[in-house]
NULO-314147 format. One record per residue (C-alpha): x negated, y negated, z negated. Coordinates in steps of 0.1 Angstrom, whole numbers, padded with zeros to 4 digits, always signed. Example, Ala and Ser with C-alpha at 12.3 -4.5 7.8 and 13.67 -1.06 7.14 Angstrom:
# NULO-314147
-0123+0045-0078-0137+0011-0071
END
This chain:
# NULO-314147
+0000+0000+0000-0012-0035+0008+0017-0054-0006+0005-0081-0030-0027-0065-0041-0031-0066-0006-0244-0071+0166-0233-0070+0199-0225-0035+0211-0250-0020+0234-0237-0014+0270-0240+0023+0267-0237+0046+0237-0245+0082+0232-0236+0106+0205-0234+0142+0196-0197+0153+0197-0197+0189+0207-0203+0217+0182-0224+0234+0208-0243+0204+0222-0243+0167+0230-0219+0148+0251-0226+0113+0266-0196+0089+0265-0193+0065+0294-0171+0034+0291-0136+0039+0305-0130+0025+0340-0092+0022+0334-0078-0005+0311-0042-0016+0307-0038-0050+0291-0012-0069+0272-0028-0101+0286-0031-0112+0322-0067-0100+0326-0095-0084+0305-0113-0108+0282-0151-0110+0279-0167-0099+0247-0168-0129+0223-0201-0141+0209-0191-0157+0177-0211-0162+0145-0184-0141+0127-0172-0109+0143-0135-0103+0143-0123-0068+0144-0093-0045+0137-0086-0023+0107-0054-0002+0111-0044+0024+0085-0024+0048+0107-0044+0050+0138-0055+0087+0134-0018+0096+0139-0013+0077+0172-0006+0096+0204-0033+0095+0231-0012+0071+0252-0005+0047+0222-0041+0049+0211-0052+0038+0246-0028+0008+0245-0039-0001+0210-0076-0001+0220-0069-0023+0251-0049-0047+0229-0077-0049+0204-0103-0054+0230-0083-0081+0248-0077-0099+0215-0115-0103+0214-0122-0077+0187-0158-0065+0186-0153-0039+0157-0128-0013+0148-0124+0003+0114-0109+0037+0108-0109+0065+0083-0133+0093+0085-0109+0113+0063-0126+0141+0044-0093+0157+0036-0085+0159+0073-0119+0170+0085-0128+0196+0059-0095+0210+0045-0113+0242+0035-0149+0242+0022-0173+0245+0051-0146+0246+0078-0148+0213+0098-0124+0198+0123-0141+0168+0138-0117+0164+0167-0096+0135+0153-0127+0115+0145-0143+0124+0178-0112+0110+0195-0114+0078+0176-0151+0073+0183-0146+0078+0220-0117+0054+0221-0135+0026+0202-0168+0028+0220-0153+0032+0255-0135-0001+0250-0166-0019+0240-0161-0021+0202-0183-0010+0174-0169+0016+0150-0168+0013+0112-0162+0045+0095-0145+0047+0061-0156+0078+0042-0127+0086+0019-0100+0109+0006-0105+0143-0010-0094+0177+0002-0076+0200-0022-0106+0222-0029-0128+0193-0040-0104+0173-0061-0105+0167-0099-0082+0188-0119-0046+0177-0121-0045+0159-0088-0008+0156-0076+0011+0135-0051+0025+0103-0067+0047+0076-0053+0025+0056-0029-0006+0077-0037-0011+0112-0022-0032+0137-0041-0060+0131-0016-0065+0097-0032-0079+0114-0063-0117+0114-0064-0137+0145-0060-0147+0165-0090-0183+0165-0078-0199+0135-0061-0223+0159-0045-0195+0175-0025-0185+0141-0011-0222+0133-0005-0226+0165+0015-0196+0154+0037-0210+0119+0041-0243+0134+0053-0225+0157+0078-0206+0127+0092-0237+0105+0094-0256+0133+0111-0228+0139+0137-0224+0103+0146-0259+0090+0139-0262+0074+0174-0229+0055+0173-0216+0048+0137-0241+0029+0117-0216+0011+0094-0202+0033+0067-0178+0020+0041-0176+0042+0009-0139+0047+0000-0111+0023+0003-0098+0000-0025-0112+0020-0054-0102-0007-0079-0065+0003-0075-0048+0035-0087-0030+0038-0053-0064+0047-0038-0083+0060-0068-0059+0081-0089-0048+0083-0116-0066+0051-0126-0095+0031-0111-0129+0039-0126-0158+0017-0115-0184+0040-0132-0171+0070-0113-0170+0051-0081-0206+0039-0085-0218+0075-0089-0199+0084-0057-0215+0054-0039-0250+0062-0050-0247+0099-0040-0232+0091-0006-0257+0064+0001-0286+0087-0006-0271+0114+0016-0265+0090+0045-0299+0074+0044-0315+0108+0044-0304+0111+0081-0298+0074+0090-0324+0053+0073-0311+0021+0089-0274+0027+0081-0254-0002+0067-0238+0011+0035-0207-0009+0026-0195-0009-0010-0163-0021-0026-0135-0024-0001-0121-0044-0031-0083-0050-0032-0066-0078-0050-0061-0069-0087-0059-0082-0122-0075-0067-0153-0044-0070-0174-0022-0052-0148-0016-0015-0150-0035+0006-0124-0058-0021-0111-0091-0039-0119-0100-0074-0108-0124-0072-0078-0150-0094-0095-0149-0073-0126-0152-0041-0105-0182-0055-0086-0199-0064-0118-0194-0028-0130-0209-0015-0098-0241-0034-0107-0239-0024-0143-0238+0012-0132-0270+0009-0112-0253+0006-0078-0273-0024-0065-0297-0004-0043-0270+0019-0030-0254-0007-0006-0264-0032+0020-0230-0050+0022-0202-0058-0002-0166-0057+0012-0133-0072+0000-0096-0073+0011-0085-0109+0003-0048-0107+0008-0028-0136-0005+0005-0135+0014+0031-0149+0013+0008-0178+0001-0018-0192+0025-0054-0182+0018-0066-0216+0007-0035-0229-0010-0047-0250-0040-0018-0237-0060-0032-0202-0060-0067-0210-0070-0065-0191-0104-0055-0158-0088-0062-0159-0051-0085-0130-0040-0095-0151-0010-0106-0179-0032-0126-0154-0053-0149-0147-0025-0174-0174-0035-0173-0160-0071-0182-0126-0057-0211-0141-0037-0223-0159-0069-0223-0126-0087-0243-0110-0060-0268-0139-0060-0271-0136-0098-0281-0099-0093-0308-0107-0068-0286-0100-0037-0286-0134-0021-0292-0120+0013-0265-0093+0013-0234-0103+0032-0198-0099+0023-0175-0083+0049-0138-0088+0049-0128-0053+0060-0090-0059+0057-0071-0092+0060-0036-0099+0072+0000-0105+0064+0033-0088+0071+0061-0104+0091+0097-0094+0085+0125-0101+0059+0110-0089+0027+0104-0115+0000+0066-0110+0004+0067-0113+0042+0060-0143+0064+0076-0155+0096+0057-0147+0128+0046-0183+0132+0034-0183+0095+0014-0151+0101-0005-0168+0129-0012-0198+0107-0023-0175+0078-0048-0157+0100-0061-0190+0115-0065-0206+0081-0082-0176+0065-0106-0168+0093-0116-0204+0098-0122-0208+0061-0143-0176+0058-0165-0186+0087-0174-0218+0069-0188-0199+0039-0219-0188+0058-0222-0153+0043-0191-0135+0058-0202-0123+0092-0174-0098+0098-0136-0101+0093-0113-0072+0102-0076-0077+0107-0050-0054+0093-0034-0044+0117-0033-0043+0155+0003-0031+0158+0034-0026+0135+0037+0010+0121+0075+0009+0120+0106-0011+0128+0122-0018+0094+0119-0056+0088+0125-0050+0050+0093-0029+0047+0062-0050+0047+0040-0019+0055+0058-0016+0088+0051-0052+0099+0014-0061+0096+0007-0058+0133-0005-0085+0157+0019-0066+0180+0053-0051+0174+0056-0014+0174+0065-0015+0211+0035-0037+0219+0051-0071+0221+0025-0097+0211+0034-0119+0181+0020-0154+0178-0007-0140+0156-0021-0120+0185-0025-0152+0205-0040-0169+0175-0067-0143+0172-0075-0146+0209-0081-0183+0204-0103-0176+0173-0124-0152+0194-0127-0175+0224-0165-0177+0229-0162-0213+0240-0146-0226+0208-0154-0202+0180
END
């Protein structure tokens, strides 16, 4: 749930995708666009990308249209789950096909993949893991960080030539993604184990920590993102990551609204940077790996025009900070049609690929002549 919590690519890419050998992927020669003509890759100081949550379930036809839409919006990066529970449902039995498909789709449309290593298969979960409302059992952490690290190493080995950005888990400061309750110490152990495993096969990998959601220390099932980041450092996690990430949702309020200063996750980004500087990490960047707002009729939703203004305001403000080189928008397309359900309506496009004003706003923000 995201309600109220919330490098230029080389011209050719190769990767090992076959269990029996290596396959070279060439860029696709066929593109269908929701715009009049394909857009050139933007060259902005801040990369804008896409971060959908449901993309692994898309049909081949819809996936192709989603990729074309993302590319034509000017996206240079695309974030997706490398879902351990999907890839290794039984210990030692791997099904990489869903991830292979995503990697092919992203790279063949000229974007750079960001892999989110997360979610635990049944055989590896802590005892007592059960499905809960809004939180499937896979969102419990593994009983043994070493098992997760072994999976991370397998993924990094398989995609060593094409995925160099690895985000460790998603929103671990909320119980909806780290059940039954967030635990910064346990997350830090997972981060360290995964980082060591990935770097053993990809010494230059960019390990991304945090993926921190909005949260408050006094609320049940969540930890304030600054507090959580402090505890990562306290747990010895500093050397385990190259980049810190955050999901600074503020809807239905605007990101820089002065009235929200005391609680706005977006306005906590400078505080997060100050913390990193105090720990000796002045040169490490902060990536916004999810940012967006739902349209629709729910009380937390925004009008389509307001969604466009929200994205424009937030992205423009983040660019001025000087240490946020990547911003990923959640999401490219609506995942449903119920206007009362915010989770159905985060897209820059409707479910049937109609562009919202936010899509055009992102195109303007990625225009290489003005960004």
